[in-house]
N, C-alpha and C positions, 0 to 999 in steps of 0.2 A: 504494499498498499505505499502509496507517496507522500508527501510530509502535508503538500496540500490538501491529498483529499482527508489523511485525521484529521487538519484544522478544520476543513467543510463539514463532517462530521461534528465535532467540537463546538463551534458555532453555532450548529442546528438545534444540539441540544443545550446549550447556552440560550437561546431562543426561548424553549420553554420552561425557562426556569424565572421565578419572580423579579419586578423590576423594582422592588424594594430595598434598596443597594443604600450603607453605611459605611461609612468608615472605620475601622477597628484603628487606627492609627490613633495613642493614649494622648490628651491634648496637651500632658504636661512634658511631653517630649520636645525638645529643644532642639532641630536639625542643625547639622551644621553643614558649612560646605567640606565636602569630601564624604562625608559619611557614606558608607555602601550601607544598602538598602536591600532584603532579601523576603521572599514572600513565595509561599505554597497554595496553589489553587484548587478547585476541588475538581476542577476538567479532566477532560480526556488530555488534553495535551500534556497539561501538569502529571499526570497518573504516569504519560510514558517519560517524560524527563526523570520522575524517580523511578519509575522501572530501569531506565539505562544507569541512573545515578546510585546504585543500592546503596550507598553510603548517605547521599545526602538528605538533608531534612526538606531543602525549596527546590523550587525550578523556576525563580526568576530572581533576577539582581536589578539594579539600577544605579546610580550613584546621586548622592545632592549636590545641587548646582545653585548659585547664587544669579538670578536675573532679574536685574535692576531691582537688588534688595530685596528681593522674596526669593522665598526657598521652593528650589522647584527639584524635582526626578527626573533623571534624562537617562533613556531605558529604548532599546533595541528588542521590538515586540512582534508577533505575530496577530494578526488575526483582532487589533483592536484601533479600528478607524475611524477616524476622528468624524467623519464625511463621507456621501456615498465616492465609491472610486477612489478613497484614500491606500495608496499602495502600505506594504508591510516597508516600517521602517524606522530609523532613530527617531523618537516622540519625544517630546516632554512635558513632563503632567504634576495638576498639581499634588502635593504626598497626598490627598486625599481621597483623590482618586487612585491611586498607585495603590493604595491600600484601599480601597473598595472591598465590600464581600460580595461585588459580581465576579470579581480574580481574586481573592482572598481568605484564605482560612485560618493561616498562622504568616507571621511577620516577623521580621526583627531587624534593628539596627545596629550596625557595627562601625567602630570608630579609629578611624588610621591612627597610630599611635606618633606619625609627623605630619602635622598641621601643614608643612607647607609643600611637602609632597602631595598632601590631601587635594589641597587649592590648586595645586598644580593640573595634576588627574582632574577634576570637576573642571577646567576648563577645556585642557583637552576633548574633554564628554563635551560640552558647550558647542565645543569645533562643530562637531559631527556632526549634532541636531542641525547646527543653523544651515552646514553643508547638505543637509537633506537624504543623508546615507541612507539606503536600504538595508531593511533586512536580509540576510544570509540564509537563502533556504538550503545552502549547499554545505552550510556549516565548516567554509573553510578558511579558518584564521590564518593563513599565510596570506590572501590576498583581502587587506584594509577596505578594498572600494564600496565592502557589503560587510554588514556587520552582526552576527547574534549577539544575545545580552552578555555573556560570561568574556564574549573575545570584546568586545565594547569596552570593557571596565579592565579587563588585564592589556590592553591597547592604550588604555587612558593612562595606569600607575606606568608604563612602560615608558612611554611619552615627557612623563612625569619624570627619570628618571629611575625609579624604579620598579622590580621585577615583585609584583604580587604573590606569586605563583611561583612555586619550585619544580612542580611536578611534570612529569611526561601527561603529554593527550594520551584518552582514553579513547581504545578501539569499541567503538559503539556498532555492534551486527543486531539491528532489528529486522524483523521484514520489509518497513517501509523507511527503516534509515540505515547505511552503514557507512561512516564515518569515522575521522578519528580526531573530538573536540574536548573542551574545557566543560568540566560540569561547573555548578555552581559551588558545590562541595570544598572544592581545589581552591576557589577561594576564603568560603566561610572559614575553612581550618588555618589561612593563612597568621602566621603567629604577626602579621603588621594591622590586625586587626583586632582591637578588645569591643566584646558584646554589650552595648548600653542599656536595651531592651528587649525583651520580646514577648509576642504579644499573639491574644487572638480572637477568635469571634466568642 
């Protein structure tokens, strides 16, 4: 099964769900530029990621940026269009939207120990958003013209002057996906991050 078919099925199932969504991000969390944020959803795409990433707790990742004084989250994501005809791409969303129950069962905010590296990584990610970089459905992190979620974060920290992951790429061999890629758990387990808060529905 092609990833696009899997995505279509997931979107069809999501369309049957309730539209009464709310944010699970605690109101007392003060996000900082460069914070790395994780979420796990309840949909088919999230389950597919967790099936591949057996050690992982999360299926998606983003980074907090400063956009004209407002904290936003930049992330590369499929299947979350802002308008009809919107392509899968690097997006920028309000934290409340990123952690909406439409997409999230469990979330976590992690903070890089080096705030200067974090700020530079956030700026790299923001540039990728402004360039309109498309989502990488081939999950090829050797090609930075398109990006998937973990690739974006690893790339941002690399250009900021620091490798946030040290592990080798993981080979995924599923009926609908055969790739070598970075898992959310590779970044979540980084010694360069410390957990600020976990939360759930």
